[in-house]
PDB file of N, H, CA, C and O in Angstrom:
ATOM      1  N   MET A   1     -10.071  -6.503 134.931  1.00  0.00           N
ATOM      2  CA  MET A   1     -11.256  -6.014 135.595  1.00  0.00           C
ATOM      3  C   MET A   1     -12.380  -7.040 135.450  1.00  0.00           C
ATOM      4  O   MET A   1     -12.625  -7.544 134.354  1.00  0.00           O
ATOM      5  N   ASN A   2     -13.052  -7.343 136.537  1.00  0.00           N
ATOM      6  H   ASN A   2     -12.853  -6.934 137.428  1.00  0.00           H
ATOM      7  CA  ASN A   2     -14.155  -8.292 136.497  1.00  0.00           C
ATOM      8  C   ASN A   2     -15.375  -7.655 135.850  1.00  0.00           C
ATOM      9  O   ASN A   2     -15.656  -6.471 136.041  1.00  0.00           O
ATOM     10  N   LYS A   3     -16.085  -8.458 135.088  1.00  0.00           N
ATOM     11  H   LYS A   3     -15.857  -9.419 134.933  1.00  0.00           H
ATOM     12  CA  LYS A   3     -17.286  -7.962 134.436  1.00  0.00           C
ATOM     13  C   LYS A   3     -18.425  -7.963 135.439  1.00  0.00           C
ATOM     14  O   LYS A   3     -18.631  -8.933 136.170  1.00  0.00           O
ATOM     15  N   ARG A   4     -19.143  -6.886 135.461  1.00  0.00           N
ATOM     16  H   ARG A   4     -18.975  -6.098 134.868  1.00  0.00           H
ATOM     17  CA  ARG A   4     -20.234  -6.755 136.412  1.00  0.00           C
ATOM     18  C   ARG A   4     -21.470  -7.506 135.932  1.00  0.00           C
ATOM     19  O   ARG A   4     -22.178  -8.111 136.737  1.00  0.00           O
ATOM     20  N   TYR A   5     -21.732  -7.471 134.641  1.00  0.00           N
ATOM     21  H   TYR A   5     -21.156  -6.979 133.987  1.00  0.00           H
ATOM     22  CA  TYR A   5     -22.898  -8.120 134.068  1.00  0.00           C
ATOM     23  C   TYR A   5     -22.440  -9.214 133.111  1.00  0.00           C
ATOM     24  O   TYR A   5     -21.826  -8.934 132.081  1.00  0.00           O
ATOM     25  N   MET A   6     -22.741 -10.453 133.458  1.00  0.00           N
ATOM     26  H   MET A   6     -23.239 -10.681 134.294  1.00  0.00           H
ATOM     27  CA  MET A   6     -22.350 -11.586 132.622  1.00  0.00           C
ATOM     28  C   MET A   6     -23.495 -11.933 131.678  1.00  0.00           C
ATOM     29  O   MET A   6     -24.664 -11.880 132.058  1.00  0.00           O
ATOM     30  N   VAL A   7     -23.145 -12.288 130.443  1.00  0.00           N
ATOM     31  H   VAL A   7     -22.195 -12.331 130.135  1.00  0.00           H
ATOM     32  CA  VAL A   7     -24.139 -12.690 129.455  1.00  0.00           C
ATOM     33  C   VAL A   7     -24.021 -14.195 129.271  1.00  0.00           C
ATOM     34  O   VAL A   7     -22.975 -14.701 128.866  1.00  0.00           O
ATOM     35  N   LYS A   8     -25.094 -14.900 129.570  1.00  0.00           N
ATOM     36  H   LYS A   8     -25.944 -14.489 129.899  1.00  0.00           H
ATOM     37  CA  LYS A   8     -25.142 -16.348 129.366  1.00  0.00           C
ATOM     38  C   LYS A   8     -26.410 -16.652 128.588  1.00  0.00           C
ATOM     39  O   LYS A   8     -27.519 -16.530 129.109  1.00  0.00           O
ATOM     40  N   LEU A   9     -26.233 -17.048 127.336  1.00  0.00           N
ATOM     41  H   LEU A   9     -25.332 -17.147 126.913  1.00  0.00           H
ATOM     42  CA  LEU A   9     -27.371 -17.287 126.454  1.00  0.00           C
ATOM     43  C   LEU A   9     -27.695 -18.777 126.375  1.00  0.00           C
ATOM     44  O   LEU A   9     -26.802 -19.624 126.383  1.00  0.00           O
ATOM     45  N   ALA A  10     -28.981 -19.075 126.297  1.00  0.00           N
ATOM     46  H   ALA A  10     -29.707 -18.387 126.290  1.00  0.00           H
ATOM     47  CA  ALA A  10     -29.420 -20.449 126.051  1.00  0.00           C
ATOM     48  C   ALA A  10     -29.277 -20.725 124.555  1.00  0.00           C
ATOM     49  O   ALA A  10     -29.100 -19.800 123.763  1.00  0.00           O
ATOM     50  N   LYS A  11     -29.354 -21.995 124.173  1.00  0.00           N
ATOM     51  H   LYS A  11     -29.498 -22.747 124.816  1.00  0.00           H
ATOM     52  CA  LYS A  11     -29.221 -22.355 122.756  1.00  0.00           C
ATOM     53  C   LYS A  11     -30.253 -21.643 121.900  1.00  0.00           C
ATOM     54  O   LYS A  11     -29.934 -21.166 120.811  1.00  0.00           O
ATOM     55  N   ASP A  12     -31.486 -21.565 122.379  1.00  0.00           N
ATOM     56  H   ASP A  12     -31.746 -21.952 123.264  1.00  0.00           H
ATOM     57  CA  ASP A  12     -32.547 -20.897 121.618  1.00  0.00           C
ATOM     58  C   ASP A  12     -32.247 -19.413 121.430  1.00  0.00           C
ATOM     59  O   ASP A  12     -32.472 -18.858 120.355  1.00  0.00           O
ATOM     60  N   GLU A  13     -31.742 -18.780 122.470  1.00  0.00           N
ATOM     61  H   GLU A  13     -31.559 -19.230 123.344  1.00  0.00           H
ATOM     62  CA  GLU A  13     -31.399 -17.362 122.373  1.00  0.00           C
ATOM     63  C   GLU A  13     -30.254 -17.147 121.387  1.00  0.00           C
ATOM     64  O   GLU A  13     -30.280 -16.202 120.598  1.00  0.00           O
ATOM     65  N   ARG A  14     -29.248 -18.027 121.431  1.00  0.00           N
ATOM     66  H   ARG A  14     -29.228 -18.795 122.071  1.00  0.00           H
ATOM     67  CA  ARG A  14     -28.129 -17.928 120.483  1.00  0.00           C
ATOM     68  C   ARG A  14     -28.630 -18.099 119.052  1.00  0.00           C
ATOM     69  O   ARG A  14     -28.218 -17.368 118.151  1.00  0.00           O
ATOM     70  N   ARG A  15     -29.523 -19.070 118.849  1.00  0.00           N
ATOM     71  H   ARG A  15     -29.858 -19.664 119.581  1.00  0.00           H
ATOM     72  CA  ARG A  15     -30.055 -19.326 117.508  1.00  0.00           C
ATOM     73  C   ARG A  15     -30.823 -18.111 116.996  1.00  0.00           C
ATOM     74  O   ARG A  15     -30.662 -17.704 115.846  1.00  0.00           O
ATOM     75  N   GLU A  16     -31.656 -17.538 117.856  1.00  0.00           N
ATOM     76  H   GLU A  16     -31.787 -17.869 118.790  1.00  0.00           H
ATOM     77  CA  GLU A  16     -32.451 -16.380 117.482  1.00  0.00           C
ATOM     78  C   GLU A  16     -31.567 -15.179 117.120  1.00  0.00           C
ATOM     79  O   GLU A  16     -31.823 -14.494 116.129  1.00  0.00           O
ATOM     80  N   LEU A  17     -30.529 -14.927 117.924  1.00  0.00           N
ATOM     81  H   LEU A  17     -30.320 -15.483 118.728  1.00  0.00           H
ATOM     82  CA  LEU A  17     -29.613 -13.819 117.633  1.00  0.00           C
ATOM     83  C   LEU A  17     -28.807 -14.076 116.365  1.00  0.00           C
ATOM     84  O   LEU A  17     -28.542 -13.150 115.598  1.00  0.00           O
ATOM     85  N   SER A  18     -28.422 -15.317 116.144  1.00  0.00           N
ATOM     86  H   SER A  18     -28.637 -16.069 116.767  1.00  0.00           H
ATOM     87  CA  SER A  18     -27.680 -15.663 114.923  1.00  0.00           C
ATOM     88  C   SER A  18     -28.531 -15.422 113.683  1.00  0.00           C
ATOM     89  O   SER A  18     -28.035 -14.943 112.664  1.00  0.00           O
ATOM     90  N   GLU A  19     -29.809 -15.755 113.776  1.00  0.00           N
ATOM     91  H   GLU A  19     -30.213 -16.144 114.604  1.00  0.00           H
ATOM     92  CA  GLU A  19     -30.720 -15.515 112.651  1.00  0.00           C
ATOM     93  C   GLU A  19     -30.881 -14.025 112.385  1.00  0.00           C
ATOM     94  O   GLU A  19     -30.972 -13.606 111.231  1.00  0.00           O
ATOM     95  N   LEU A  20     -30.918 -13.215 113.455  1.00  0.00           N
ATOM     96  H   LEU A  20     -30.844 -13.555 114.393  1.00  0.00           H
ATOM     97  CA  LEU A  20     -31.012 -11.762 113.281  1.00  0.00           C
ATOM     98  C   LEU A  20     -29.792 -11.221 112.545  1.00  0.00           C
ATOM     99  O   LEU A  20     -29.918 -10.372 111.663  1.00  0.00           O
ATOM    100  N   VAL A  21     -28.624 -11.709 112.905  1.00  0.00           N
ATOM    101  H   VAL A  21     -28.521 -12.399 113.622  1.00  0.00           H
ATOM    102  CA  VAL A  21     -27.380 -11.228 112.291  1.00  0.00           C
ATOM    103  C   VAL A  21     -27.335 -11.600 110.811  1.00  0.00           C
ATOM    104  O   VAL A  21     -26.794 -10.845 110.003  1.00  0.00           O
ATOM    105  N   LYS A  22     -27.890 -12.741 110.449  1.00  0.00           N
ATOM    106  H   LYS A  22     -28.330 -13.354 111.105  1.00  0.00           H
ATOM    107  CA  LYS A  22     -27.845 -13.218 109.069  1.00  0.00           C
ATOM    108  C   LYS A  22     -28.845 -12.524 108.153  1.00  0.00           C
ATOM    109  O   LYS A  22     -28.677 -12.548 106.934  1.00  0.00           O
ATOM    110  N   LYS A  23     -29.887 -11.903 108.718  1.00  0.00           N
ATOM    111  H   LYS A  23     -30.024 -11.884 109.708  1.00  0.00           H
ATOM    112  CA  LYS A  23     -30.899 -11.237 107.899  1.00  0.00           C
ATOM    113  C   LYS A  23     -30.271 -10.095 107.110  1.00  0.00           C
ATOM    114  O   LYS A  23     -29.376  -9.399 107.590  1.00  0.00           O
ATOM    115  N   GLU A  24     -30.765  -9.921 105.884  1.00  0.00           N
ATOM    116  H   GLU A  24     -31.492 -10.486 105.494  1.00  0.00           H
ATOM    117  CA  GLU A  24     -30.247  -8.835 105.051  1.00  0.00           C
ATOM    118  C   GLU A  24     -30.834  -7.487 105.447  1.00  0.00           C
ATOM    119  O   GLU A  24     -30.111  -6.497 105.561  1.00  0.00           O
ATOM    120  N   LYS A  25     -32.143  -7.451 105.658  1.00  0.00           N
ATOM    121  H   LYS A  25     -32.731  -8.255 105.566  1.00  0.00           H
ATOM    122  CA  LYS A  25     -32.790  -6.179 105.973  1.00  0.00           C
ATOM    123  C   LYS A  25     -33.111  -6.120 107.459  1.00  0.00           C
ATOM    124  O   LYS A  25     -34.129  -6.629 107.927  1.00  0.00           O
ATOM    125  N   ILE A  26     -32.208  -5.483 108.173  1.00  0.00           N
ATOM    126  H   ILE A  26     -31.381  -5.070 107.793  1.00  0.00           H
ATOM    127  CA  ILE A  26     -32.373  -5.301 109.619  1.00  0.00           C
ATOM    128  C   ILE A  26     -31.659  -4.002 109.993  1.00  0.00           C
ATOM    129  O   ILE A  26     -30.662  -3.632 109.373  1.00  0.00           O
ATOM    130  N   ALA A  27     -32.166  -3.332 110.989  1.00  0.00           N
ATOM    131  H   ALA A  27     -32.975  -3.633 111.492  1.00  0.00           H
ATOM    132  CA  ALA A  27     -31.556  -2.081 111.435  1.00  0.00           C
ATOM    133  C   ALA A  27     -30.127  -2.339 111.915  1.00  0.00           C
ATOM    134  O   ALA A  27     -29.856  -3.344 112.572  1.00  0.00           O
ATOM    135  N   ALA A  28     -29.232  -1.436 111.585  1.00  0.00           N
ATOM    136  H   ALA A  28     -29.453  -0.620 111.051  1.00  0.00           H
ATOM    137  CA  ALA A  28     -27.818  -1.593 111.930  1.00  0.00           C
ATOM    138  C   ALA A  28     -27.622  -1.702 113.443  1.00  0.00           C
ATOM    139  O   ALA A  28     -26.802  -2.494 113.907  1.00  0.00           O
ATOM    140  N   LYS A  29     -28.358  -0.923 114.199  1.00  0.00           N
ATOM    141  H   LYS A  29     -29.024  -0.279 113.822  1.00  0.00           H
ATOM    142  CA  LYS A  29     -28.233  -0.950 115.659  1.00  0.00           C
ATOM    143  C   LYS A  29     -28.633  -2.319 116.207  1.00  0.00           C
ATOM    144  O   LYS A  29     -27.975  -2.859 117.096  1.00  0.00           O
ATOM    145  N   LYS A  30     -29.712  -2.867 115.671  1.00  0.00           N
ATOM    146  H   LYS A  30     -30.247  -2.428 114.948  1.00  0.00           H
ATOM    147  CA  LYS A  30     -30.196  -4.170 116.122  1.00  0.00           C
ATOM    148  C   LYS A  30     -29.178  -5.264 115.794  1.00  0.00           C
ATOM    149  O   LYS A  30     -28.936  -6.152 116.611  1.00  0.00           O
ATOM    150  N   ARG A  31     -28.582  -5.203 114.599  1.00  0.00           N
ATOM    151  H   ARG A  31     -28.779  -4.482 113.935  1.00  0.00           H
ATOM    152  CA  ARG A  31     -27.581  -6.180 114.195  1.00  0.00           C
ATOM    153  C   ARG A  31     -26.334  -6.082 115.082  1.00  0.00           C
ATOM    154  O   ARG A  31     -25.789  -7.100 115.511  1.00  0.00           O
ATOM    155  N   THR A  32     -25.892  -4.863 115.348  1.00  0.00           N
ATOM    156  H   THR A  32     -26.334  -4.036 114.999  1.00  0.00           H
ATOM    157  CA  THR A  32     -24.712  -4.658 116.189  1.00  0.00           C
ATOM    158  C   THR A  32     -24.945  -5.198 117.593  1.00  0.00           C
ATOM    159  O   THR A  32     -24.071  -5.851 118.163  1.00  0.00           O
ATOM    160  N   HIS A  33     -26.114  -4.928 118.149  1.00  0.00           N
ATOM    161  H   HIS A  33     -26.824  -4.397 117.686  1.00  0.00           H
ATOM    162  CA  HIS A  33     -26.419  -5.407 119.494  1.00  0.00           C
ATOM    163  C   HIS A  33     -26.446  -6.933 119.538  1.00  0.00           C
ATOM    164  O   HIS A  33     -25.974  -7.540 120.499  1.00  0.00           O
ATOM    165  N   ALA A  34     -26.995  -7.545 118.502  1.00  0.00           N
ATOM    166  H   ALA A  34     -27.378  -7.052 117.721  1.00  0.00           H
ATOM    167  CA  ALA A  34     -27.028  -9.012 118.439  1.00  0.00           C
ATOM    168  C   ALA A  34     -25.610  -9.573 118.350  1.00  0.00           C
ATOM    169  O   ALA A  34     -25.295 -10.565 119.006  1.00  0.00           O
ATOM    170  N   GLN A  35     -24.755  -8.946 117.544  1.00  0.00           N
ATOM    171  H   GLN A  35     -25.011  -8.140 117.011  1.00  0.00           H
ATOM    172  CA  GLN A  35     -23.375  -9.401 117.408  1.00  0.00           C
ATOM    173  C   GLN A  35     -22.630  -9.278 118.730  1.00  0.00           C
ATOM    174  O   GLN A  35     -21.884 -10.180 119.111  1.00  0.00           O
ATOM    175  N   VAL A  36     -22.828  -8.169 119.428  1.00  0.00           N
ATOM    176  H   VAL A  36     -23.434  -7.436 119.119  1.00  0.00           H
ATOM    177  CA  VAL A  36     -22.165  -7.964 120.715  1.00  0.00           C
ATOM    178  C   VAL A  36     -22.597  -9.037 121.712  1.00  0.00           C
ATOM    179  O   VAL A  36     -21.763  -9.608 122.414  1.00  0.00           O
ATOM    180  N   LEU A  37     -23.889  -9.308 121.772  1.00  0.00           N
ATOM    181  H   LEU A  37     -24.567  -8.844 121.202  1.00  0.00           H
ATOM    182  CA  LEU A  37     -24.383 -10.317 122.711  1.00  0.00           C
ATOM    183  C   LEU A  37     -23.841 -11.705 122.383  1.00  0.00           C
ATOM    184  O   LEU A  37     -23.501 -12.467 123.288  1.00  0.00           O
ATOM    185  N   LEU A  38     -23.759 -12.038 121.103  1.00  0.00           N
ATOM    186  H   LEU A  38     -24.036 -11.419 120.368  1.00  0.00           H
ATOM    187  CA  LEU A  38     -23.221 -13.345 120.719  1.00  0.00           C
ATOM    188  C   LEU A  38     -21.751 -13.479 121.110  1.00  0.00           C
ATOM    189  O   LEU A  38     -21.332 -14.533 121.587  1.00  0.00           O
ATOM    190  N   LEU A  39     -20.974 -12.431 120.914  1.00  0.00           N
ATOM    191  H   LEU A  39     -21.314 -11.574 120.527  1.00  0.00           H
ATOM    192  CA  LEU A  39     -19.554 -12.487 121.253  1.00  0.00           C
ATOM    193  C   LEU A  39     -19.324 -12.420 122.764  1.00  0.00           C
ATOM    194  O   LEU A  39     -18.326 -12.943 123.260  1.00  0.00           O
ATOM    195  N   ALA A  40     -20.234 -11.784 123.495  1.00  0.00           N
ATOM    196  H   ALA A  40     -21.045 -11.359 123.092  1.00  0.00           H
ATOM    197  CA  ALA A  40     -20.081 -11.650 124.943  1.00  0.00           C
ATOM    198  C   ALA A  40     -20.573 -12.879 125.696  1.00  0.00           C
ATOM    199  O   ALA A  40     -20.326 -13.007 126.896  1.00  0.00           O
ATOM    200  N   ASP A  41     -21.256 -13.772 125.017  1.00  0.00           N
ATOM    201  H   ASP A  41     -21.456 -13.667 124.043  1.00  0.00           H
ATOM    202  CA  ASP A  41     -21.832 -14.953 125.660  1.00  0.00           C
ATOM    203  C   ASP A  41     -20.751 -15.776 126.348  1.00  0.00           C
ATOM    204  O   ASP A  41     -19.817 -16.251 125.702  1.00  0.00           O
ATOM    205  N   SER A  42     -20.881 -15.941 127.658  1.00  0.00           N
ATOM    206  H   SER A  42     -21.640 -15.555 128.183  1.00  0.00           H
ATOM    207  CA  SER A  42     -19.870 -16.675 128.417  1.00  0.00           C
ATOM    208  C   SER A  42     -20.353 -18.067 128.836  1.00  0.00           C
ATOM    209  O   SER A  42     -19.773 -18.695 129.722  1.00  0.00           O
ATOM    210  N   SER A  43     -21.422 -18.539 128.187  1.00  0.00           N
ATOM    211  H   SER A  43     -21.894 -18.029 127.467  1.00  0.00           H
ATOM    212  CA  SER A  43     -21.870 -19.901 128.469  1.00  0.00           C
ATOM    213  C   SER A  43     -20.928 -20.884 127.776  1.00  0.00           C
ATOM    214  O   SER A  43     -19.986 -20.467 127.103  1.00  0.00           O
ATOM    215  N   LYS A  44     -21.171 -22.168 127.932  1.00  0.00           N
ATOM    216  H   LYS A  44     -21.936 -22.507 128.478  1.00  0.00           H
ATOM    217  CA  LYS A  44     -20.251 -23.151 127.348  1.00  0.00           C
ATOM    218  C   LYS A  44     -20.292 -23.154 125.821  1.00  0.00           C
ATOM    219  O   LYS A  44     -19.364 -23.657 125.188  1.00  0.00           O
ATOM    220  N   HIS A  45     -21.345 -22.606 125.218  1.00  0.00           N
ATOM    221  H   HIS A  45     -22.099 -22.197 125.732  1.00  0.00           H
ATOM    222  CA  HIS A  45     -21.453 -22.565 123.758  1.00  0.00           C
ATOM    223  C   HIS A  45     -20.949 -21.249 123.166  1.00  0.00           C
ATOM    224  O   HIS A  45     -20.819 -21.131 121.948  1.00  0.00           O
ATOM    225  N   GLY A  46     -20.669 -20.277 124.002  1.00  0.00           N
ATOM    226  H   GLY A  46     -20.774 -20.373 124.992  1.00  0.00           H
ATOM    227  CA  GLY A  46     -20.271 -18.962 123.516  1.00  0.00           C
ATOM    228  C   GLY A  46     -18.783 -18.731 123.622  1.00  0.00           C
ATOM    229  O   GLY A  46     -18.099 -19.410 124.387  1.00  0.00           O
ATOM    230  N   PRO A  47     -18.266 -17.762 122.850  1.00  0.00           N
ATOM    231  CA  PRO A  47     -16.832 -17.481 122.865  1.00  0.00           C
ATOM    232  C   PRO A  47     -16.357 -16.717 124.096  1.00  0.00           C
ATOM    233  O   PRO A  47     -15.210 -16.882 124.513  1.00  0.00           O
ATOM    234  N   GLY A  48     -17.212 -15.887 124.685  1.00  0.00           N
ATOM    235  H   GLY A  48     -18.143 -15.753 124.346  1.00  0.00           H
ATOM    236  CA  GLY A  48     -16.834 -15.152 125.894  1.00  0.00           C
ATOM    237  C   GLY A  48     -15.679 -14.192 125.688  1.00  0.00           C
ATOM    238  O   GLY A  48     -14.742 -14.175 126.487  1.00  0.00           O
ATOM    239  N   TRP A  49     -15.725 -13.396 124.639  1.00  0.00           N
ATOM    240  H   TRP A  49     -16.486 -13.409 123.990  1.00  0.00           H
ATOM    241  CA  TRP A  49     -14.666 -12.431 124.347  1.00  0.00           C
ATOM    242  C   TRP A  49     -14.616 -11.347 125.416  1.00  0.00           C
ATOM    243  O   TRP A  49     -15.573 -11.147 126.165  1.00  0.00           O
ATOM    244  N   THR A  50     -13.485 -10.651 125.473  1.00  0.00           N
ATOM    245  H   THR A  50     -12.708 -10.813 124.865  1.00  0.00           H
ATOM    246  CA  THR A  50     -13.355  -9.500 126.365  1.00  0.00           C
ATOM    247  C   THR A  50     -14.084  -8.310 125.739  1.00  0.00           C
ATOM    248  O   THR A  50     -14.318  -8.279 124.531  1.00  0.00           O
ATOM    249  N   ASP A  51     -14.436  -7.342 126.569  1.00  0.00           N
ATOM    250  H   ASP A  51     -14.245  -7.367 127.550  1.00  0.00           H
ATOM    251  CA  ASP A  51     -15.137  -6.164 126.068  1.00  0.00           C
ATOM    252  C   ASP A  51     -14.303  -5.399 125.045  1.00  0.00           C
ATOM    253  O   ASP A  51     -14.836  -4.873 124.068  1.00  0.00           O
ATOM    254  N   GLU A  52     -12.996  -5.342 125.273  1.00  0.00           N
ATOM    255  H   GLU A  52     -12.562  -5.769 126.066  1.00  0.00           H
ATOM    256  CA  GLU A  52     -12.117  -4.631 124.343  1.00  0.00           C
ATOM    257  C   GLU A  52     -12.100  -5.308 122.966  1.00  0.00           C
ATOM    258  O   GLU A  52     -12.138  -4.628 121.941  1.00  0.00           O
ATOM    259  N   ALA A  53     -12.043  -6.632 122.942  1.00  0.00           N
ATOM    260  H   ALA A  53     -12.011  -7.184 123.775  1.00  0.00           H
ATOM    261  CA  ALA A  53     -12.026  -7.377 121.680  1.00  0.00           C
ATOM    262  C   ALA A  53     -13.362  -7.236 120.951  1.00  0.00           C
ATOM    263  O   ALA A  53     -13.398  -7.093 119.729  1.00  0.00           O
ATOM    264  N   ILE A  54     -14.457  -7.277 121.709  1.00  0.00           N
ATOM    265  H   ILE A  54     -14.428  -7.393 122.702  1.00  0.00           H
ATOM    266  CA  ILE A  54     -15.784  -7.119 121.102  1.00  0.00           C
ATOM    267  C   ILE A  54     -15.916  -5.727 120.498  1.00  0.00           C
ATOM    268  O   ILE A  54     -16.406  -5.576 119.379  1.00  0.00           O
ATOM    269  N   ALA A  55     -15.479  -4.708 121.240  1.00  0.00           N
ATOM    270  H   ALA A  55     -15.081  -4.830 122.149  1.00  0.00           H
ATOM    271  CA  ALA A  55     -15.566  -3.325 120.764  1.00  0.00           C
ATOM    272  C   ALA A  55     -14.794  -3.151 119.460  1.00  0.00           C
ATOM    273  O   ALA A  55     -15.267  -2.488 118.537  1.00  0.00           O
ATOM    274  N   GLU A  56     -13.622  -3.741 119.389  1.00  0.00           N
ATOM    275  H   GLU A  56     -13.239  -4.280 120.139  1.00  0.00           H
ATOM    276  CA  GLU A  56     -12.810  -3.632 118.174  1.00  0.00           C
ATOM    277  C   GLU A  56     -13.466  -4.371 117.009  1.00  0.00           C
ATOM    278  O   GLU A  56     -13.503  -3.854 115.893  1.00  0.00           O
ATOM    279  N   ALA A  57     -13.977  -5.559 117.255  1.00  0.00           N
ATOM    280  H   ALA A  57     -13.947  -5.979 118.161  1.00  0.00           H
ATOM    281  CA  ALA A  57     -14.577  -6.363 116.192  1.00  0.00           C
ATOM    282  C   ALA A  57     -15.866  -5.744 115.656  1.00  0.00           C
ATOM    283  O   ALA A  57     -16.136  -5.803 114.456  1.00  0.00           O
ATOM    284  N   CYS A  58     -16.656  -5.153 116.546  1.00  0.00           N
ATOM    285  H   CYS A  58     -16.436  -5.105 117.520  1.00  0.00           H
ATOM    286  CA  CYS A  58     -17.947  -4.583 116.145  1.00  0.00           C
ATOM    287  C   CYS A  58     -17.881  -3.091 115.855  1.00  0.00           C
ATOM    288  O   CYS A  58     -18.891  -2.481 115.503  1.00  0.00           O
ATOM    289  N   GLN A  59     -16.715  -2.507 116.000  1.00  0.00           N
ATOM    290  H   GLN A  59     -15.895  -3.003 116.287  1.00  0.00           H
ATOM    291  CA  GLN A  59     -16.477  -1.087 115.748  1.00  0.00           C
ATOM    292  C   GLN A  59     -17.379  -0.192 116.598  1.00  0.00           C
ATOM    293  O   GLN A  59     -18.017   0.734 116.097  1.00  0.00           O
ATOM    294  N   VAL A  60     -17.413  -0.494 117.899  1.00  0.00           N
ATOM    295  H   VAL A  60     -16.894  -1.246 118.306  1.00  0.00           H
ATOM    296  CA  VAL A  60     -18.125   0.325 118.873  1.00  0.00           C
ATOM    297  C   VAL A  60     -17.168   0.593 120.028  1.00  0.00           C
ATOM    298  O   VAL A  60     -16.058   0.059 120.048  1.00  0.00           O
ATOM    299  N   THR A  61     -17.581   1.404 120.978  1.00  0.00           N
ATOM    300  H   THR A  61     -18.482   1.837 120.961  1.00  0.00           H
ATOM    301  CA  THR A  61     -16.726   1.676 122.125  1.00  0.00           C
ATOM    302  C   THR A  61     -16.923   0.604 123.195  1.00  0.00           C
ATOM    303  O   THR A  61     -17.913  -0.127 123.188  1.00  0.00           O
ATOM    304  N   VAL A  62     -15.975   0.528 124.098  1.00  0.00           N
ATOM    305  H   VAL A  62     -15.170   1.121 124.104  1.00  0.00           H
ATOM    306  CA  VAL A  62     -16.061  -0.428 125.205  1.00  0.00           C
ATOM    307  C   VAL A  62     -17.273  -0.082 126.073  1.00  0.00           C
ATOM    308  O   VAL A  62     -17.955  -0.975 126.575  1.00  0.00           O
ATOM    309  N   ARG A  63     -17.535   1.192 126.245  1.00  0.00           N
ATOM    310  H   ARG A  63     -16.981   1.917 125.837  1.00  0.00           H
ATOM    311  CA  ARG A  63     -18.688   1.628 127.035  1.00  0.00           C
ATOM    312  C   ARG A  63     -19.998   1.130 126.417  1.00  0.00           C
ATOM    313  O   ARG A  63     -20.923   0.758 127.140  1.00  0.00           O
ATOM    314  N   THR A  64     -20.078   1.122 125.090  1.00  0.00           N
ATOM    315  H   THR A  64     -19.327   1.423 124.503  1.00  0.00           H
ATOM    316  CA  THR A  64     -21.267   0.610 124.410  1.00  0.00           C
ATOM    317  C   THR A  64     -21.453  -0.872 124.709  1.00  0.00           C
ATOM    318  O   THR A  64     -22.573  -1.322 124.955  1.00  0.00           O
ATOM    319  N   VAL A  65     -20.371  -1.625 124.688  1.00  0.00           N
ATOM    320  H   VAL A  65     -19.462  -1.260 124.488  1.00  0.00           H
ATOM    321  CA  VAL A  65     -20.431  -3.055 124.998  1.00  0.00           C
ATOM    322  C   VAL A  65     -20.914  -3.244 126.431  1.00  0.00           C
ATOM    323  O   VAL A  65     -21.750  -4.110 126.689  1.00  0.00           O
ATOM    324  N   GLU A  66     -20.406  -2.456 127.356  1.00  0.00           N
ATOM    325  H   GLU A  66     -19.727  -1.753 127.146  1.00  0.00           H
ATOM    326  CA  GLU A  66     -20.816  -2.545 128.760  1.00  0.00           C
ATOM    327  C   GLU A  66     -22.312  -2.231 128.911  1.00  0.00           C
ATOM    328  O   GLU A  66     -23.018  -2.895 129.670  1.00  0.00           O
ATOM    329  N   ASN A  67     -22.782  -1.221 128.186  1.00  0.00           N
ATOM    330  H   ASN A  67     -22.209  -0.682 127.569  1.00  0.00           H
ATOM    331  CA  ASN A  67     -24.197  -0.859 128.264  1.00  0.00           C
ATOM    332  C   ASN A  67     -25.096  -1.952 127.694  1.00  0.00           C
ATOM    333  O   ASN A  67     -26.167  -2.219 128.238  1.00  0.00           O
ATOM    334  N   ILE A  68     -24.673  -2.579 126.611  1.00  0.00           N
ATOM    335  H   ILE A  68     -23.803  -2.362 126.169  1.00  0.00           H
ATOM    336  CA  ILE A  68     -25.453  -3.669 126.026  1.00  0.00           C
ATOM    337  C   ILE A  68     -25.515  -4.842 126.984  1.00  0.00           C
ATOM    338  O   ILE A  68     -26.569  -5.456 127.147  1.00  0.00           O
ATOM    339  N   ARG A  69     -24.396  -5.162 127.622  1.00  0.00           N
ATOM    340  H   ARG A  69     -23.539  -4.664 127.490  1.00  0.00           H
ATOM    341  CA  ARG A  69     -24.384  -6.229 128.635  1.00  0.00           C
ATOM    342  C   ARG A  69     -25.379  -5.920 129.746  1.00  0.00           C
ATOM    343  O   ARG A  69     -26.133  -6.791 130.179  1.00  0.00           O
ATOM    344  N   LYS A  70     -25.371  -4.686 130.194  1.00  0.00           N
ATOM    345  H   LYS A  70     -24.758  -3.978 129.842  1.00  0.00           H
ATOM    346  CA  LYS A  70     -26.225  -4.272 131.307  1.00  0.00           C
ATOM    347  C   LYS A  70     -27.698  -4.438 130.962  1.00  0.00           C
ATOM    348  O   LYS A  70     -28.484  -4.906 131.786  1.00  0.00           O
ATOM    349  N   ARG A  71     -28.073  -4.052 129.740  1.00  0.00           N
ATOM    350  H   ARG A  71     -27.434  -3.672 129.071  1.00  0.00           H
ATOM    351  CA  ARG A  71     -29.463  -4.166 129.319  1.00  0.00           C
ATOM    352  C   ARG A  71     -29.842  -5.600 129.118  1.00  0.00           C
ATOM    353  O   ARG A  71     -30.983  -5.893 128.761  1.00  0.00           O
TER     354      ARG A  71
END
C-alpha cells in the first residue's frame, strides 16, 4: 500500500528530534512521536521504515503511525 503522507526531515529537524529522544525527562507521548517521525523519515538520511515495522518497534498501532505521519 502506498503511503499517503510522506515524512521527509531536514538535517536540523532530525537533529532536534534525536535530541528530544535522548532527553531523560520528557513526556512519553512526545518521545514516542519523535521516534516514529525519525523512523518514518524517507529522506536520504532517514531509514524510511514501513508503518508496520515502526508500530512494532515503538509499541503503537499502525493507525497511530499513520496519524503521526498525517500531522
